[in-house]
gemmi code that builds the backbone of each chain (N, CA, C; Angstrom):
import gemmi

chains = {
    "A": [
        ("MET", (-33.553, -34.849, 7.041), (-33.016, -35.067, 5.550), (-31.632, -36.658, 6.598)),
        ("ARG", (-31.895, -37.643, 5.976), (-29.873, -37.959, 5.978), (-28.849, -37.790, 5.615)),
        ("THR", (-27.956, -37.323, 6.901), (-26.780, -36.823, 6.359), (-26.030, -37.697, 6.137)),
        ("PRO", (-24.996, -38.063, 5.347), (-24.314, -38.905, 5.259), (-22.931, -39.083, 6.839)),
        ("ARG", (-22.364, -39.831, 7.088), (-21.914, -39.863, 8.020), (-20.175, -39.129, 7.803)),
        ("ILE", (-20.107, -38.846, 8.796), (-18.811, -37.593, 8.769), (-17.372, -38.166, 9.315)),
        ("ASN", (-16.502, -38.117, 9.120), (-15.371, -38.603, 9.472), (-14.412, -37.463, 9.685)),
        ("LEU", (-14.339, -36.805, 10.313), (-12.889, -35.814, 10.777), (-11.799, -35.718, 10.941)),
        ("LYS", (-11.381, -37.304, 10.666), (-9.574, -37.760, 10.705), (-9.551, -37.776, 8.934)),
        ("GLU", (-10.305, -38.444, 8.695), (-10.622, -38.566, 7.059), (-10.456, -37.426, 6.432)),
        ("LEU", (-11.394, -36.654, 6.818), (-11.395, -35.523, 6.346), (-9.526, -34.352, 6.164)),
        ("GLU", (-9.338, -34.370, 7.598), (-8.183, -33.740, 7.730), (-6.840, -34.358, 7.033)),
        ("LYS", (-7.269, -35.857, 6.670), (-5.900, -36.845, 6.072), (-6.041, -36.291, 4.848)),
        ("ILE", (-7.039, -36.432, 4.365), (-7.558, -35.834, 2.820), (-6.839, -34.001, 2.349)),
        ("LYS", (-7.187, -33.363, 3.921), (-6.784, -31.836, 3.594), (-4.948, -32.337, 3.263)),
        ("GLU", (-4.318, -32.795, 4.160), (-3.106, -32.513, 4.424), (-2.767, -33.022, 3.190)),
        ("GLU", (-2.762, -34.667, 2.844), (-2.856, -34.896, 1.291), (-2.622, -33.668, 0.084)),
        ("ASN", (-3.921, -32.798, 0.209), (-4.271, -32.033, -0.729), (-2.829, -30.661, -0.573)),
        ("PHE", (-2.876, -30.295, 0.290), (-1.781, -29.736, 0.692), (-0.474, -29.881, 0.733)),
        ("LYS", (0.002, -30.766, 0.332), (1.654, -31.988, 0.078), (1.030, -31.911, -1.308)),
        ("GLU", (0.143, -32.251, -2.242), (0.163, -32.161, -3.455), (0.714, -30.817, -4.066)),
        ("ARG", (0.259, -29.588, -2.896), (0.167, -27.982, -3.667), (1.701, -27.959, -3.349)),
        ("LEU", (2.506, -27.983, -2.177), (3.336, -27.968, -2.129), (4.687, -29.051, -3.200)),
        ("GLU", (4.127, -29.432, -3.695), (4.788, -30.499, -4.938), (4.695, -29.860, -6.173)),
        ("PHE", (3.396, -29.150, -6.745), (2.841, -28.480, -7.506), (4.588, -27.266, -7.319)),
        ("ILE", (4.091, -26.618, -6.111), (5.238, -25.279, -6.269), (6.582, -26.040, -6.532)),
        ("ASP", (7.140, -26.938, -6.283), (8.157, -27.021, -6.672), (8.186, -27.501, -8.005)),
        ("LYS", (7.521, -27.699, -9.086), (7.529, -28.222, -10.029), (6.955, -26.504, -10.866)),
        ("TYR", (6.470, -25.740, -10.530), (6.359, -25.080, -10.942), (8.045, -23.984, -10.381)),
        ("VAL", (8.255, -23.569, -9.531), (9.469, -23.022, -9.380), (10.809, -23.863, -10.542)),
        ("GLU", (10.810, -24.536, -10.513), (11.470, -25.278, -11.283), (11.114, -24.941, -12.786)),
        ("TRP", (10.126, -24.914, -13.351), (10.404, -24.568, -14.805), (10.236, -23.195, -14.712)),
        ("MET", (9.895, -22.678, -13.561), (10.323, -20.734, -13.403), (12.190, -20.534, -13.980)),
        ("LYS", (12.742, -21.147, -13.174), (14.116, -21.492, -13.236), (14.605, -21.404, -14.842)),
        ("LYS", (14.338, -22.712, -15.686), (14.639, -22.486, -16.477), (13.297, -22.271, -17.582)),
        ("THR", (12.454, -21.536, -17.192), (12.016, -20.276, -18.700), (12.246, -19.005, -18.141)),
        ("SER", (12.148, -18.244, -19.481), (12.184, -17.047, -19.639), (11.376, -16.193, -18.962)),
        ("ASN", (11.980, -14.430, -18.468), (11.654, -14.469, -17.605), (9.965, -13.773, -18.657)),
        ("LYS", (9.971, -13.293, -19.572), (9.003, -12.424, -20.461), (8.008, -14.289, -20.808)),
        ("THR", (8.378, -15.391, -20.516), (7.250, -16.397, -20.284), (6.501, -16.693, -19.162)),
        ("TRP", (7.214, -16.927, -17.821), (6.722, -17.510, -16.792), (5.681, -15.819, -16.389)),
        ("SER", (6.644, -14.627, -16.772), (5.560, -13.493, -15.972), (4.636, -12.830, -17.014)),
        ("SER", (4.829, -13.100, -18.495), (3.255, -13.369, -18.971), (1.770, -14.558, -18.573)),
        ("GLN", (2.180, -15.339, -18.289), (1.607, -16.124, -17.860), (0.910, -16.216, -16.414)),
        ("GLN", (1.885, -15.561, -15.470), (1.417, -14.845, -14.213), (0.483, -13.723, -14.765)),
        ("LYS", (0.651, -13.173, -15.308), (0.103, -11.540, -16.161), (-1.275, -11.887, -16.193)),
        ("ASP", (-0.919, -13.074, -17.284), (-3.225, -13.416, -17.492), (-3.604, -14.422, -16.267)),
        ("LEU", (-3.055, -15.009, -15.620), (-3.830, -15.551, -14.295), (-4.082, -13.771, -13.516)),
        ("ILE", (-4.018, -13.266, -13.102), (-3.843, -12.420, -12.427), (-4.796, -11.317, -12.473)),
        ("ASP", (-4.425, -10.861, -13.852), (-5.200, -9.645, -14.893), (-6.884, -10.311, -15.259)),
    ],
    "B": [
        ("MET", (14.603, -18.627, -15.833), (14.458, -17.512, -15.467), (15.965, -16.617, -15.200)),
        ("LYS", (15.945, -14.727, -15.553), (17.408, -14.295, -15.256), (16.995, -13.321, -14.160)),
        ("ILE", (17.976, -13.484, -13.522), (17.233, -12.362, -12.181), (19.041, -12.260, -11.593)),
        ("ASN", (19.225, -11.211, -11.328), (20.641, -10.194, -10.451), (20.047, -10.163, -9.019)),
        ("ILE", (21.270, -10.723, -8.272), (21.186, -10.540, -7.086), (21.887, -9.733, -6.824)),
        ("SER", (22.802, -8.659, -6.212), (23.811, -7.858, -6.037), (23.836, -7.760, -4.496)),
        ("GLY", (24.774, -8.281, -3.585), (24.179, -7.147, -1.859), (22.737, -7.038, -1.278)),
        ("LYS", (22.613, -5.826, -1.403), (21.349, -4.775, -1.278), (20.259, -4.912, -2.479)),
        ("GLU", (20.161, -5.407, -3.100), (19.723, -5.413, -4.670), (19.185, -6.522, -5.765)),
        ("ILE", (17.900, -6.744, -6.078), (18.077, -7.742, -6.723), (17.030, -7.077, -8.131)),
        ("GLU", (17.732, -7.269, -9.435), (16.909, -6.939, -10.708), (16.803, -7.836, -11.250)),
        ("PHE", (15.503, -7.544, -12.323), (14.875, -8.632, -13.132), (14.013, -7.786, -13.708)),
        ("LYS", (13.770, -8.508, -14.958), (12.235, -8.034, -15.737), (11.194, -8.828, -16.024)),
        ("LYS", (10.208, -8.669, -15.929), (8.909, -9.172, -15.767), (7.874, -8.761, -16.391)),
        ("GLU", (7.049, -9.647, -17.402), (5.774, -8.430, -17.898), (4.960, -8.391, -16.663)),
        ("GLN", (4.800, -7.128, -16.527), (4.036, -6.053, -15.125), (2.746, -6.802, -15.242)),
        ("ASN", (1.973, -7.352, -14.078), (0.427, -7.715, -14.021), (0.177, -6.568, -13.319)),
        ("LYS", (-1.490, -6.227, -13.031), (-2.394, -5.251, -12.309), (-1.348, -4.869, -10.842)),
        ("LEU", (-1.149, -6.210, -10.699), (-0.415, -5.968, -9.196), (0.666, -4.953, -8.978)),
        ("ASP", (1.498, -5.369, -10.109), (2.352, -4.932, -9.910), (2.578, -3.369, -10.479)),
        ("ARG", (1.532, -3.279, -11.197), (1.661, -1.980, -11.740), (1.293, -0.789, -10.783)),
        ("PHE", (-0.041, -1.694, -9.630), (-0.784, -0.796, -8.688), (0.684, -0.605, -7.519)),
        ("VAL", (1.847, -1.599, -7.450), (2.624, -1.408, -6.260), (3.789, -0.395, -6.756)),
        ("ILE", (4.200, -0.493, -8.124), (4.387, 0.320, -8.518), (4.224, 1.909, -8.559)),
        ("GLU", (2.774, 2.588, -8.895), (3.168, 3.433, -8.629), (2.785, 4.039, -7.642)),
        ("PHE", (2.247, 3.301, -6.629), (2.331, 3.857, -5.260), (3.770, 4.011, -5.135)),
        ("THR", (4.047, 3.144, -5.049), (5.570, 3.274, -4.144), (6.668, 4.387, -5.289)),
        ("SER", (6.108, 4.852, -6.236), (6.862, 5.559, -6.659), (6.527, 7.275, -5.943)),
        ("LEU", (5.526, 7.298, -5.416), (5.288, 8.171, -4.343), (5.735, 8.561, -3.342)),
        ("LEU", (6.243, 7.348, -3.028), (6.758, 7.315, -0.701), (8.550, 7.404, -1.916)),
        ("ASN", (8.902, 7.230, -3.252), (10.104, 7.138, -3.886), (10.712, 8.828, -3.513)),
        ("ARG", (9.067, 9.551, -4.180), (9.409, 10.933, -4.807), (9.402, 11.258, -3.098)),
        ("LEU", (9.071, 11.383, -2.381), (8.824, 11.912, -0.913), (9.887, 11.549, 0.337)),
        ("GLN", (11.183, 9.996, -0.751), (12.012, 9.945, 0.729), (11.608, 9.264, 1.508)),
        ("ILE", (10.382, 8.673, 1.227), (9.915, 7.652, 2.610), (10.886, 6.737, 2.704)),
        ("ARG", (11.061, 6.063, 4.225), (11.437, 5.046, 4.360), (10.770, 3.887, 4.319)),
        ("TYR", (10.494, 2.841, 3.889), (9.265, 2.098, 3.452), (9.617, 0.892, 3.629)),
        ("VAL", (8.953, 0.007, 3.048), (9.635, -2.111, 3.195), (8.199, -2.353, 2.602)),
        ("ILE", (8.500, -3.369, 2.036), (6.876, -4.115, 1.451), (7.250, -5.247, 1.722)),
        ("VAL", (6.108, -5.775, 2.826), (6.343, -7.007, 3.249), (5.387, -8.204, 2.792)),
        ("SER", (4.962, -9.209, 3.425), (4.130, -10.678, 3.059), (3.974, -10.782, 1.920)),
        ("GLY", (2.840, -11.515, 1.797), (2.325, -11.290, 0.156), (2.775, -11.214, -1.455)),
        ("TYR", (3.018, -10.077, -1.599), (3.091, -9.357, -2.326), (4.729, -9.762, -2.904)),
        ("VAL", (5.785, -9.978, -2.267), (6.925, -10.190, -1.889), (6.688, -11.841, -3.343)),
        ("ALA", (6.106, -12.909, -2.788), (6.022, -14.656, -3.403), (5.270, -13.755, -4.841)),
        ("ILE", (4.641, -12.600, -4.859), (3.631, -12.973, -6.205), (5.001, -12.239, -7.092)),
        ("LEU", (5.437, -11.004, -6.577), (6.438, -10.082, -7.338), (7.486, -11.157, -7.958)),
        ("PHE", (8.139, -12.272, -7.563), (8.509, -13.430, -8.202), (7.953, -14.728, -8.532)),
        ("GLY", (6.557, -14.368, -9.154), (6.046, -15.125, -9.892), (5.372, -16.428, -9.187)),
        ("ARG", (5.415, -16.503, -8.033), (3.710, -17.088, -7.211), (2.363, -16.993, -7.910)),
        ("SER", (2.022, -18.086, -8.483), (0.654, -18.445, -9.292), (-0.785, -17.989, -8.138)),
        ("ARG", (-0.583, -16.592, -7.500), (-1.585, -16.153, -7.337), (-1.649, -14.649, -6.962)),
        ("THR", (-2.403, -14.041, -6.998), (-3.317, -12.624, -6.332), (-3.408, -12.615, -4.875)),
        ("SER", (-3.531, -10.988, -5.007), (-4.031, -10.503, -3.390), (-4.852, -9.305, -3.613)),
        ("GLU", (-5.664, -8.850, -2.363), (-6.511, -8.240, -2.499), (-5.994, -6.558, -1.987)),
        ("ASP", (-4.571, -7.202, -1.071), (-3.917, -6.162, -0.308), (-1.968, -6.431, -0.670)),
        ("VAL", (-1.124, -5.282, -0.250), (-0.123, -5.202, -0.532), (0.192, -4.731, 0.986)),
        ("ASP", (0.820, -5.046, 1.818), (1.771, -4.536, 3.250), (2.282, -3.601, 2.613)),
        ("ILE", (2.791, -2.686, 3.235), (3.806, -1.644, 3.924), (4.058, -0.914, 4.758)),
        ("ILE", (5.084, -1.133, 5.649), (5.986, -0.879, 6.807), (6.445, 0.333, 6.126)),
        ("VAL", (5.929, 1.787, 6.572), (6.593, 2.899, 6.587), (7.046, 4.046, 8.057)),
        ("GLU", (8.394, 4.178, 7.548), (9.295, 4.584, 8.851), (8.173, 5.638, 9.514)),
        ("LYS", (8.301, 5.532, 11.204), (7.411, 6.663, 12.031), (8.407, 8.021, 11.520)),
        ("GLN", (6.293, 8.878, 11.188), (7.122, 10.002, 11.087), (6.178, 11.278, 11.922)),
        ("ASP", (6.804, 12.378, 12.046), (5.731, 13.283, 12.889), (4.901, 13.752, 11.641)),
        ("PHE", (3.526, 14.365, 12.315), (2.568, 14.915, 11.903), (2.939, 15.770, 10.709)),
        ("LYS", (3.282, 16.274, 11.059), (3.729, 17.479, 9.495), (3.993, 16.375, 8.367)),
        ("THR", (4.699, 15.797, 8.572), (5.704, 15.124, 7.246), (4.038, 14.385, 7.040)),
        ("PHE", (3.823, 13.495, 7.687), (2.184, 12.725, 7.012), (1.207, 13.813, 6.561)),
        ("ILE", (1.432, 14.613, 6.917), (0.304, 15.242, 5.790), (0.588, 15.813, 4.552)),
        ("THR", (2.058, 15.474, 4.408), (2.768, 15.986, 2.607), (2.769, 14.272, 2.678)),
        ("VAL", (2.391, 13.136, 3.341), (3.048, 11.917, 2.155), (1.245, 12.242, 1.851)),
        ("TRP", (0.630, 12.192, 3.067), (-1.068, 12.122, 2.615), (-1.418, 12.741, 1.231)),
        ("ASN", (-1.220, 14.088, 1.610), (-1.627, 15.264, 0.236), (-0.995, 14.740, -1.114)),
        ("THR", (0.182, 14.072, -1.284), (0.831, 13.360, -2.280), (-0.076, 12.124, -3.011)),
        ("ILE", (-0.325, 11.484, -1.488), (-1.431, 10.203, -1.656), (-2.499, 10.148, -2.778)),
        ("SER", (-3.118, 11.327, -1.919), (-4.551, 11.639, -2.363), (-4.436, 12.075, -3.541)),
        ("ASP", (-3.559, 12.602, -4.492), (-3.464, 12.727, -5.774), (-4.365, 11.949, -6.569)),
        ("GLY", (-4.109, 10.136, -6.518), (-4.918, 9.856, -6.914), (-5.224, 8.237, -6.013)),
        ("TYR", (-5.496, 8.255, -5.174), (-5.719, 7.296, -4.170), (-6.979, 8.019, -2.971)),
        ("TYR", (-7.495, 7.362, -2.112), (-8.231, 7.573, -1.418), (-8.193, 6.431, 0.055)),
        ("CYS", (-8.445, 6.839, 1.277), (-8.358, 6.186, 2.398), (-9.438, 5.642, 2.767)),
        ("ILE", (-9.239, 4.568, 2.573), (-10.523, 3.495, 2.965), (-11.085, 3.925, 4.440)),
        ("ASN", (-10.369, 3.937, 5.302), (-10.729, 3.914, 6.422), (-11.290, 5.371, 6.687)),
        ("THR", (-11.015, 6.724, 6.703), (-11.095, 7.791, 6.933), (-10.636, 8.728, 5.924)),
        ("ASN", (-11.678, 9.455, 6.123), (-11.066, 11.129, 4.932), (-10.157, 12.003, 5.497)),
        ("ASP", (-9.956, 12.201, 6.975), (-9.727, 13.111, 7.904), (-8.536, 12.593, 8.017)),
        ("VAL", (-7.379, 13.281, 7.868), (-5.840, 13.742, 7.804), (-5.107, 13.185, 9.122)),
        ("LYS", (-6.099, 14.138, 9.991), (-5.780, 14.133, 11.557), (-5.784, 12.751, 12.432)),
        ("GLU", (-7.090, 12.144, 12.497), (-8.108, 11.049, 12.747), (-6.866, 9.759, 12.030)),
        ("ALA", (-6.112, 9.904, 11.041), (-5.967, 8.391, 10.436), (-4.414, 8.875, 10.726)),
        ("TYR", (-3.788, 9.829, 11.383), (-2.425, 9.841, 12.240), (-2.733, 9.491, 12.946)),
        ("GLU", (-3.468, 10.114, 14.058), (-3.793, 10.097, 15.620), (-4.416, 8.277, 15.726)),
        ("ASP", (-5.626, 8.148, 15.595), (-6.460, 7.154, 15.475), (-6.015, 5.963, 15.023)),
        ("TYR", (-5.629, 6.017, 13.813), (-4.902, 4.545, 13.573), (-3.777, 4.731, 13.489)),
        ("LEU", (-2.420, 5.276, 12.355), (-1.289, 4.766, 12.240), (-0.486, 4.947, 13.693)),
        ("SER", (-0.964, 5.996, 14.573), (-0.166, 6.215, 15.913), (-0.616, 5.200, 16.873)),
        ("SER", (-1.461, 4.449, 16.712), (-2.805, 3.719, 17.720), (-2.322, 2.098, 17.158)),
        ("GLY", (-1.472, 2.093, 16.194), (-0.884, 0.921, 15.748), (-1.860, 0.319, 14.494)),
        ("ILE", (-3.196, 0.935, 14.447), (-3.861, 0.503, 13.322), (-3.733, 0.934, 11.910)),
        ("SER", (-3.265, -0.080, 11.105), (-3.403, 0.293, 9.552), (-3.878, 1.106, 8.823)),
        ("LEU", (-3.491, 2.065, 7.570), (-4.701, 2.380, 7.292), (-4.755, 2.024, 5.923)),
        ("ARG", (-5.695, 1.727, 5.165), (-6.035, 1.208, 3.819), (-6.043, 2.636, 2.883)),
        ("PHE", (-5.169, 2.154, 1.525), (-5.106, 3.253, 0.232), (-5.927, 2.608, -0.771)),
        ("ALA", (-6.965, 2.794, -1.740), (-7.079, 2.313, -2.679), (-7.380, 3.346, -4.009)),
        ("LYS", (-6.720, 2.768, -5.052), (-7.148, 3.733, -6.134), (-8.771, 4.670, -6.162)),
        ("LYS", (-8.867, 6.085, -6.575), (-10.146, 6.605, -6.221), (-10.917, 5.690, -7.054)),
        ("ASN", (-12.346, 5.323, -6.831), (-13.701, 4.886, -7.087), (-13.455, 2.923, -6.802)),
        ("THR", (-12.438, 2.431, -6.454), (-12.217, 0.996, -6.412), (-11.908, 1.191, -5.007)),
        ("PHE", (-11.799, -0.321, -4.607), (-11.572, -0.760, -3.104), (-10.658, -1.819, -3.132)),
        ("ILE", (-10.414, -2.828, -3.912), (-9.189, -3.229, -3.759), (-8.610, -3.575, -5.522)),
        ("PRO", (-7.483, -3.280, -5.500), (-6.285, -3.796, -4.566), (-6.285, -2.249, -3.794)),
        ("ASN", (-5.467, -2.979, -2.182), (-5.123, -1.722, -1.674), (-4.230, -1.511, -0.959)),
        ("ILE", (-3.242, -0.449, -0.355), (-1.908, -0.684, 0.622), (-2.733, -0.566, 1.855)),
        ("GLU", (-1.867, -1.455, 2.717), (-1.832, -1.459, 3.963), (-1.041, -0.677, 4.155)),
        ("PHE", (-1.042, 0.317, 5.117), (0.330, 1.182, 5.168), (0.131, 1.446, 6.787)),
        ("LYS", (1.111, 1.359, 6.931), (1.260, 0.974, 8.805), (2.907, 1.564, 9.371)),
        ("PHE", (2.655, 2.073, 10.524), (3.904, 2.298, 11.268), (4.399, 1.102, 11.662)),
        ("PRO", (6.114, 1.125, 11.748), (6.478, -0.372, 12.428), (5.913, -0.314, 13.921)),
        ("LYS", (5.609, -1.492, 14.402), (5.207, -1.810, 15.856), (6.526, -3.047, 16.489)),
        ("THR", (6.768, -3.222, 16.159), (7.820, -4.123, 16.454), (9.701, -4.023, 16.301)),
        ("ASP", (10.418, -4.398, 16.964), (11.413, -4.268, 16.759), (11.758, -5.237, 15.720)),
        ("LEU", (11.192, -5.568, 15.449), (11.045, -7.049, 13.560), (10.630, -5.828, 12.619)),
        ("ASP", (10.118, -5.523, 12.699), (9.564, -4.606, 11.606), (10.658, -3.612, 11.796)),
        ("ASN", (11.094, -2.577, 12.351), (11.997, -1.603, 12.962), (13.081, -2.611, 11.875)),
        ("TRP", (13.281, -3.059, 12.123), (14.951, -4.461, 11.142), (14.585, -4.287, 10.117)),
        ("THR", (13.532, -4.901, 9.472), (12.994, -5.124, 8.892), (13.565, -3.747, 7.592)),
        ("ALA", (12.467, -2.420, 7.984), (12.993, -1.307, 6.839), (14.585, -0.834, 6.851)),
        ("GLN", (15.227, -1.225, 8.440), (16.426, -1.142, 7.850), (17.495, -1.644, 6.822)),
        ("LYS", (16.751, -2.968, 7.098), (17.908, -4.093, 6.274), (16.923, -4.796, 4.967)),
        ("ARG", (16.411, -3.233, 4.258), (15.200, -3.630, 3.422), (15.910, -4.202, 1.925)),
        ("LYS", (15.898, -4.906, 0.984), (16.136, -5.102, -0.258), (15.369, -4.290, -1.322)),
        ("LYS", (16.845, -3.858, -1.995), (15.828, -2.729, -3.550), (15.801, -3.578, -4.462)),
        ("VAL", (14.094, -3.690, -5.155), (14.444, -4.326, -6.423), (13.856, -3.764, -7.668)),
        ("ILE", (14.651, -3.535, -8.138), (14.732, -2.929, -9.661), (13.905, -3.942, -10.768)),
        ("ILE", (12.744, -3.419, -10.912), (11.879, -4.179, -12.103), (11.989, -3.569, -13.440)),
        ("ASN", (11.806, -3.462, -14.474), (11.856, -2.829, -15.409), (11.759, -1.724, -15.345)),
        ("ASN", (13.082, -1.012, -14.553), (13.720, 0.521, -14.402), (13.175, 0.663, -13.240)),
        ("HIS", (12.268, 0.595, -12.646), (11.229, 1.466, -11.875), (12.167, 0.193, -10.390)),
        ("TYR", (11.816, 1.066, -9.156), (12.175, 0.452, -8.308), (11.457, 0.709, -7.426)),
        ("PHE", (11.575, -0.048, -5.634), (10.922, -0.579, -4.784), (11.842, -1.061, -3.681)),
        ("TYR", (11.335, -0.993, -2.288), (11.801, -2.098, -1.793), (10.968, -3.048, -0.652)),
        ("ILE", (11.649, -4.248, -0.616), (10.961, -5.456, 0.074), (11.752, -5.697, 1.566)),
        ("SER", (11.410, -6.534, 2.164), (11.720, -6.697, 3.424), (13.030, -8.556, 2.824)),
        ("PRO", (13.747, -8.380, 3.554), (15.101, -9.513, 3.110), (14.436, -10.813, 3.090)),
        ("LEU", (14.612, -11.434, 1.982), (14.014, -12.938, 1.302), (14.418, -14.140, 2.960)),
        ("GLU", (15.175, -14.006, 3.265), (15.269, -14.487, 4.801), (14.015, -14.576, 5.724)),
        ("LEU", (14.132, -13.217, 5.967), (13.020, -12.672, 6.944), (11.689, -13.361, 6.124)),
        ("GLN", (11.130, -13.391, 5.274), (9.894, -13.145, 4.746), (9.927, -15.216, 4.870)),
        ("ILE", (10.656, -15.796, 4.196), (10.604, -17.215, 4.292), (9.822, -17.704, 6.053)),
        ("SER", (10.809, -17.285, 6.813), (10.446, -17.091, 8.618), (9.097, -17.626, 8.651)),
        ("PHE", (9.193, -15.713, 8.624), (7.792, -14.894, 8.784), (6.704, -15.559, 8.016)),
        ("LYS", (6.732, -15.755, 6.821), (5.756, -16.699, 6.349), (5.352, -18.274, 7.194)),
        ("LEU", (5.822, -18.959, 7.504), (6.192, -20.074, 8.511), (6.037, -19.635, 9.479)),
        ("HIS", (6.142, -18.413, 10.432), (5.504, -18.184, 11.554), (3.675, -18.217, 11.111)),
        ("LEU", (3.433, -17.277, 10.446), (1.988, -16.879, 9.975), (1.213, -18.532, 10.337)),
        ("GLY", (1.901, -19.044, 9.173), (1.465, -20.681, 9.385), (-0.033, -21.111, 8.597)),
        ("SER", (-0.257, -20.075, 8.230), (-1.560, -21.062, 7.222), (-0.940, -21.628, 6.000)),
        ("GLU", (-1.964, -22.283, 5.339), (-1.743, -23.095, 4.406), (-1.090, -22.246, 2.670)),
        ("LYS", (-1.826, -21.007, 2.821), (-1.189, -19.824, 1.498), (0.241, -19.169, 1.927)),
        ("ASP", (0.109, -18.908, 3.545), (1.750, -18.443, 4.076), (2.518, -19.521, 3.809)),
        ("ILE", (2.377, -20.654, 4.161), (3.334, -21.988, 4.141), (3.945, -22.210, 2.553)),
        ("GLU", (2.925, -22.025, 1.771), (2.900, -22.279, 0.227), (4.201, -21.323, -0.451)),
        ("ASP", (3.930, -19.893, 0.130), (4.430, -18.795, -0.253), (5.997, -19.076, 0.528)),
        ("ALA", (6.440, -19.490, 1.428), (7.658, -19.672, 1.991), (7.986, -20.392, 0.581)),
        ("ARG", (7.609, -21.627, 0.364), (8.321, -23.115, 0.092), (8.575, -21.695, -1.411)),
        ("HIS", (7.607, -21.037, -2.369), (7.852, -20.740, -3.623), (8.823, -19.736, -3.459)),
        ("LEU", (9.394, -19.150, -2.503), (10.428, -17.947, -1.950), (11.718, -19.262, -2.244)),
        ("TYR", (11.572, -19.972, -1.250), (13.044, -20.835, -0.380), (13.423, -21.645, -1.753)),
        ("LYS", (12.666, -21.803, -2.396), (12.942, -23.318, -3.575), (13.545, -21.727, -4.955)),
        ("LEU", (13.160, -20.597, -5.084), (13.167, -20.313, -6.169), (15.055, -19.503, -5.481)),
        ("PHE", (15.002, -19.214, -4.478), (16.045, -18.387, -4.345), (17.324, -19.139, -3.352)),
        ("GLU", (16.619, -21.503, -3.079), (17.189, -21.604, -2.252), (19.036, -21.263, -2.302)),
        ("GLU", (19.690, -21.256, -3.807), (21.303, -21.135, -4.010), (22.060, -19.707, -3.151)),
        ("THR", (21.154, -18.645, -3.493), (21.331, -17.133, -3.265), (21.077, -16.971, -1.455)),
        ("LEU", (20.280, -17.892, -0.581), (19.714, -17.428, 0.673), (21.173, -17.062, 1.615)),
        ("ASP", (20.922, -16.275, 2.577), (21.776, -16.436, 3.561), (21.004, -17.448, 4.590)),
        ("MET", (21.837, -18.771, 4.549), (21.208, -19.962, 5.860), (21.726, -19.577, 7.349)),
        ("THR", (22.665, -18.941, 7.545), (22.871, -18.420, 8.646), (21.841, -17.919, 9.231)),
        ("LEU", (20.909, -16.502, 8.758), (19.840, -15.883, 9.122), (18.803, -16.349, 9.250)),
        ("ILE", (18.280, -17.450, 7.994), (17.263, -18.206, 8.508), (17.122, -18.778, 9.289)),
        ("LYS", (18.391, -19.617, 9.659), (18.184, -20.145, 10.938), (18.038, -19.265, 12.293)),
        ("GLU", (18.316, -18.486, 12.262), (18.572, -17.482, 13.524), (17.119, -17.036, 13.337)),
        ("PHE", (16.621, -16.674, 12.589), (14.969, -16.224, 12.148), (14.131, -17.594, 12.394)),
        ("ASN", (14.542, -18.595, 12.254), (13.729, -19.939, 12.671), (13.502, -19.960, 14.255)),
        ("ARG", (15.047, -20.022, 14.731), (14.736, -20.496, 16.184), (14.110, -19.212, 17.084)),
        ("LYS", (14.456, -18.069, 16.468), (13.486, -16.709, 17.251), (12.085, -17.036, 16.909)),
        ("LEU", (11.448, -17.123, 15.758), (9.817, -17.582, 15.437), (9.201, -19.044, 15.872)),
        ("LYS", (10.676, -19.226, 16.385), (10.179, -21.207, 16.661), (9.563, -21.710, 15.408)),
        ("THR", (10.121, -21.504, 14.004), (9.436, -21.813, 13.109), (10.964, -23.604, 12.478)),
        ("GLN", (11.680, -24.158, 13.152), (12.616, -24.560, 12.814), (11.959, -25.781, 12.176)),
        ("ALA", (10.536, -26.096, 13.370), (9.550, -27.707, 12.695), (9.259, -26.963, 11.120)),
        ("LEU", (8.452, -26.092, 11.049), (7.707, -26.237, 10.137), (8.726, -26.052, 8.595)),
        ("PHE", (10.202, -25.503, 9.187), (11.108, -25.365, 8.346), (11.223, -26.817, 7.835)),
        ("GLN", (11.775, -27.519, 8.667), (12.322, -28.921, 8.345), (10.981, -29.116, 7.535)),
        ("ARG", (9.870, -29.349, 8.040), (8.693, -29.833, 7.406), (8.362, -29.690, 5.773)),
        ("TYR", (8.394, -28.234, 5.665), (7.526, -28.334, 4.538), (8.566, -27.268, 3.920)),
        ("LEU", (9.946, -27.216, 4.199), (10.815, -26.190, 2.507), (11.870, -27.379, 2.766)),
        ("GLN", (12.364, -28.412, 3.623), (13.835, -29.245, 3.010), (12.750, -30.809, 2.592)),
    ],
}
model = gemmi.Model(1)
for chain_id, residues in chains.items():
    chain = gemmi.Chain(chain_id)
    for i, (resn, *xyz) in enumerate(residues, 1):
        res = gemmi.Residue()
        res.name, res.seqid = resn, gemmi.SeqId(i, " ")
        for name, pos in zip(("N", "CA", "C"), xyz):
            atom = gemmi.Atom()
            atom.name, atom.element = name, gemmi.Element(name[0])
            atom.pos, atom.b_iso = gemmi.Position(*pos), 0.0
            res.add_atom(atom)
        chain.add_residue(res)
    model.add_chain(chain)
structure = gemmi.Structure()
structure.add_model(model)
structure.setup_entities()
């Protein structure tokens, strides 16, 4: 079976970009948490974990 | 978000998730026994809202003699079992005293579990000494100082760990002791990661 060409440098770049996006998401999430009531953010966290 | 931070205490209210309840129940046994312990690693970020869960909760427990450990073991055994061994002597000698963690889970379960360990390094001892009391909905337990958690998470270095560090840093940015963070970053050689991912 023929497999596609794999460019590891390209994949590494995408992995780093995804990581940066997740870090940016964390910043937005924390900003949201700070201006949101404890009940609201923790209820959403509870839904995710439970 | 409303959170009160004063000296050695952090107090806030939240809707408790399953992991919070698991931690509160287990640490209430340690509190009752007046054992010095400190929660470290991933759960600290989850406690403060990080959007992920964990299969284990790391707790460093001050070294104790075998007689004291038997009391701890018997108290824990009321609702939990040790995944590694059911022999208290083996648990103490072959695991804890040999630097290997014990894992305790609720009876008839496997996860989540408590990774229970004695301090191995000066850093572990420092964390236990400088622990912070967290009061959550009238329950309390002890966690590592956040400054160390942030630097240490960077030291661990996986993407998940760096994300935990970023979450804690961004959430507590205004209240952290930056001199302490700088010192830990210097000692753990995490200055570059701190610059790159947290600032």
